[in-house]
C-alpha positions in Angstrom: 65.7 -5.1 31.6 66.0 -2.4 29.0 64.0 -2.9 25.9 64.5 -1.7 22.2 68.1 -1.9 23.3 71.3 -3.9 21.6 71.9 -6.4 25.2 75.6 -5.3 25.2 76.4 -8.6 27.0 75.4 -10.7 24.0 76.5 -11.0 20.5 74.2 -10.8 17.5 74.8 -14.6 17.4 73.6 -15.2 20.6 70.7 -13.1 20.4 69.3 -14.7 17.1 69.7 -18.3 19.3 67.6 -16.8 22.0 64.8 -16.1 20.0 65.0 -19.8 17.6 65.9 -21.8 21.1 63.8 -20.0 24.2 62.5 -16.4 24.0 62.9 -12.7 23.4 60.8 -9.6 24.6 60.3 -6.2 22.5 59.1 -2.7 23.1 55.8 -2.4 21.0 54.1 -0.2 22.6 53.9 2.6 19.0 51.4 0.3 17.9 47.9 1.9 18.6 45.4 1.2 20.4 41.7 1.9 19.7 38.5 1.4 22.1 35.0 0.5 20.1 32.2 0.8 22.1 28.4 0.2 21.5 26.1 -2.3 19.4 27.2 -1.4 15.9 30.9 -1.9 17.2 31.7 -5.5 15.7 29.3 -4.9 12.7 31.3 -1.5 11.8 34.3 -3.2 10.9 32.8 -6.1 9.6 30.9 -4.1 6.3 34.6 -1.5 6.1 37.4 -5.2 6.7 38.1 -8.2 4.7 37.4 -10.4 7.4 34.4 -12.1 9.1 34.3 -10.4 12.6 30.9 -9.4 13.0 29.7 -12.7 15.6 32.9 -12.4 17.7 32.2 -14.5 21.3 34.0 -12.6 24.6 37.5 -13.9 24.4 38.1 -14.2 20.6 39.5 -12.4 18.5 40.8 -11.8 14.6 42.8 -10.0 12.4 41.7 -8.0 9.8 42.3 -5.1 7.1 40.9 -2.0 6.5 41.2 -1.1 3.0 40.4 1.8 0.6 37.4 1.6 -2.2 40.2 0.1 -4.8 41.4 -2.6 -2.6 44.8 -1.3 -0.9 45.9 -1.4 2.6 44.8 0.6 4.9 46.4 -1.2 7.8 45.7 -4.5 8.6 44.3 -4.4 12.6 43.9 -7.4 15.4 40.8 -6.7 17.7 39.8 -8.2 20.2 36.4 -8.6 21.7 34.5 -8.9 25.2 30.9 -8.6 26.5 31.0 -4.7 25.9 33.8 -3.9 24.3 36.6 -4.5 21.2 39.9 -3.3 20.9 41.8 -2.5 17.9 45.7 -3.1 18.0 46.9 -0.6 14.9 50.1 -0.1 13.2 52.7 1.8 14.6 51.9 5.5 14.8 48.5 4.7 13.1 46.0 5.4 16.0 45.3 9.1 15.7 44.9 8.3 11.8 41.9 5.9 11.9 39.9 7.0 14.9 39.2 9.4 12.2 38.7 7.6 9.8 36.5 5.1 11.4 33.9 8.5 12.7 33.4 9.0 8.9 32.8 6.2 8.1 29.8 6.2 11.2 25.9 6.3 10.0 23.5 7.8 11.9 21.6 4.9 12.7 25.1 2.7 14.0 25.7 2.7 17.7 29.0 3.5 18.3 31.6 5.6 20.1 35.4 5.0 18.9 38.1 6.0 21.6 42.2 5.9 21.5 43.4 4.5 24.5 46.7 5.5 25.1 50.3 5.3 27.4 49.6 1.4 27.8 52.7 -0.5 28.1 52.2 -3.6 25.2 54.8 -5.9 24.7 55.9 -8.6 22.2 57.2 -11.8 23.3 58.1 -14.3 21.2 60.1 -17.6 20.3 59.4 -21.3 20.8 59.7 -21.6 24.3 57.6 -17.7 24.6 54.1 -19.8 25.9 56.0 -22.7 28.1 58.2 -19.1 29.8 55.7 -17.5 30.4 53.3 -19.9 32.1 56.7 -20.2 34.5 56.4 -16.4 35.7 52.5 -17.3 36.3 50.9 -15.4 33.0 49.0 -18.6 31.3 48.7 -19.0 28.4 47.0 -23.1 27.7 44.9 -23.2 25.1 45.1 -20.0 23.7 44.1 -20.0 20.3 45.9 -17.3 17.9 44.3 -13.7 18.2 42.5 -15.0 20.7 42.8 -12.9 24.6 42.6 -13.6 28.8 43.4 -11.6 31.6 46.2 -13.2 33.9 47.6 -11.8 37.3 50.9 -11.9 39.0 51.1 -11.9 43.1 53.6 -9.5 43.7 55.5 -8.9 47.3 58.1 -6.1 47.4 59.8 -6.4 50.6 61.3 -2.8 51.3 64.4 -4.0 53.9 65.7 -1.4 56.7 69.6 -0.5 56.7 71.8 -3.0 58.2 72.6 -2.6 61.9 76.5 -2.4 62.4 76.3 -4.3 64.8 76.0 -7.2 62.8 72.2 -9.2 62.4 70.0 -9.4 59.3 68.4 -6.9 58.1 64.7 -6.3 58.3 61.9 -6.1 56.0 60.4 -2.3 56.8 57.9 -2.6 54.5 56.3 -5.0 52.9 53.6 -4.0 49.8 51.6 -7.1 47.8 49.6 -6.9 45.5 48.2 -8.5 41.9 49.7 -7.7 38.4 47.2 -7.6 35.9 47.8 -8.6 32.7 45.8 -8.5 29.6 47.4 -11.4 27.3 46.4 -11.8 23.2 48.4 -15.0 21.3 49.6 -12.8 18.1 51.2 -14.5 15.4 54.2 -16.2 15.3 57.7 -15.6 15.4 60.7 -17.7 15.9 58.2 -20.6 16.9 55.4 -18.7 18.9 54.4 -15.2 19.9 52.1 -13.6 22.1 51.3 -9.7 23.0 51.1 -8.8 27.4 49.3 -5.3 27.6 49.9 -3.2 31.4 49.5 -0.2 32.4 53.2 1.6 32.8 52.8 1.7 36.9 53.5 -2.3 36.9 56.1 -2.1 33.9 59.1 -2.3 35.8 57.7 -5.0 38.2 56.5 -7.3 35.1 60.2 -6.2 33.0 62.2 -7.5 36.1 59.9 -10.9 36.5 60.6 -11.4 32.9 64.2 -10.8 33.0 65.2 -12.9 35.7 63.2 -16.1 34.0 65.1 -15.5 31.2 63.4 -13.7 28.5 66.1 -11.4 26.1 65.6 -8.6 25.3 65.5 -6.7 21.6 65.7 -4.2 19.5 63.9 -2.4 16.9 66.5 -4.1 14.3 66.4 -6.8 15.6 63.0 -7.4 15.8 62.4 -6.7 12.0 65.0 -9.3 11.3 63.2 -12.0 12.7 59.9 -10.7 11.9 61.1 -10.7 8.0 62.5 -14.2 8.4 59.1 -15.3 9.3 57.2 -13.8 6.9 55.2 -11.4 9.2 54.7 -7.7 7.1 54.5 -4.9 9.0 52.4 -0.9 8.8 54.9 1.5 6.6 56.7 -1.3 5.8 54.8 -4.1 3.8 51.5 -3.1 4.5 51.5 0.3 2.2 49.0 1.6 0.1 50.9 0.3 -3.0 49.9 -3.4 -2.5 46.1 -5.7 -1.9 46.0 -7.9 1.0 46.6 -10.6 -1.1 49.9 -9.2 -2.4 51.4 -9.0 1.1 50.5 -12.8 2.5 47.3 -11.7 3.9 45.1 -14.0 2.7 43.9 -15.5 6.1 42.9 -12.2 7.4 40.0 -12.0 4.4 36.8 -13.5 4.2 36.0 -15.0 0.4 32.7 -16.3 1.8 30.9 -13.3 2.9 28.4 -10.9 1.2 29.8 -7.8 0.9 32.2 -5.7 2.6 34.9 -2.8 1.0 36.7 -3.5 -2.3 35.4 -7.1 -1.9 36.2 -7.1 -6.2 39.8 -6.0 -6.0 40.7 -8.9 -3.2 39.0 -11.4 -5.3 41.6 -13.7 -6.3 42.9 -15.5 -9.0 43.4 -19.5 -9.3 46.4 -18.8 -9.0 47.1 -16.0 -7.7 47.5 -18.1 -3.8 51.2 -18.8 -5.3 52.7 -15.8 -6.2 51.2 -13.6 -3.9 52.8 -14.6 -0.2 55.6 -12.4 1.1 58.7 -13.8 0.8 60.8 -15.3 3.6 64.5 -15.3 4.2 64.2 -18.7 5.8 
């Protein structure tokens, strides 16, 4: 399976059909991943962003929007909480800038360490059968709420066969290697019906991609992904998520808390009664 390149044996119509009837997979490794550690890890993001995230428990997650002091979108990030750290998923190519931004906002009494995690493979899996097909591979997705996450593993057996004996007979296994392929699974914003992120180490990428390929997942390129996410009304960093807009103009109502006490740009994210009907990102559907 080759990701982020057009699938030559399928027409655009067949790829579109696969997205809406089964499941597709795309490489999203250009998105950044930041690790937050320390007792202030959730408190800082809670006071700097639009969503109430201070009480996130282990295995939970939430999307929230970092904004300027006049409410313009810096990035829409997704937080994933564990017992001792928080992972922050950022927009494409934006992790380094956000690390510097977060460090500038750490106060003297905050306990927070911010680290950019690079070199990991992030896959997006979308389509109405995405969860079902991932479960068939061995990655459990049942009862996983939006933005929540878990760790799953798949037993992998690699058998290296000895050269075939010219005199006949079946090839013999010369070397057998068995190991567990560990994968972090995140419930993502649905596109074409459902959505998941898979995060793994690059050394395990070939095995996972082979499993997905033989299990019927269709690889898609960035252009196809863009078409599908626009159709689903999902804004993207650098396109609709820019300093030109506030969160409500990008349709990010679910990522804004209107009940928590105070945070950056509260005044500019408070809607008028008719804003909800006119601020949705248009969908091509």
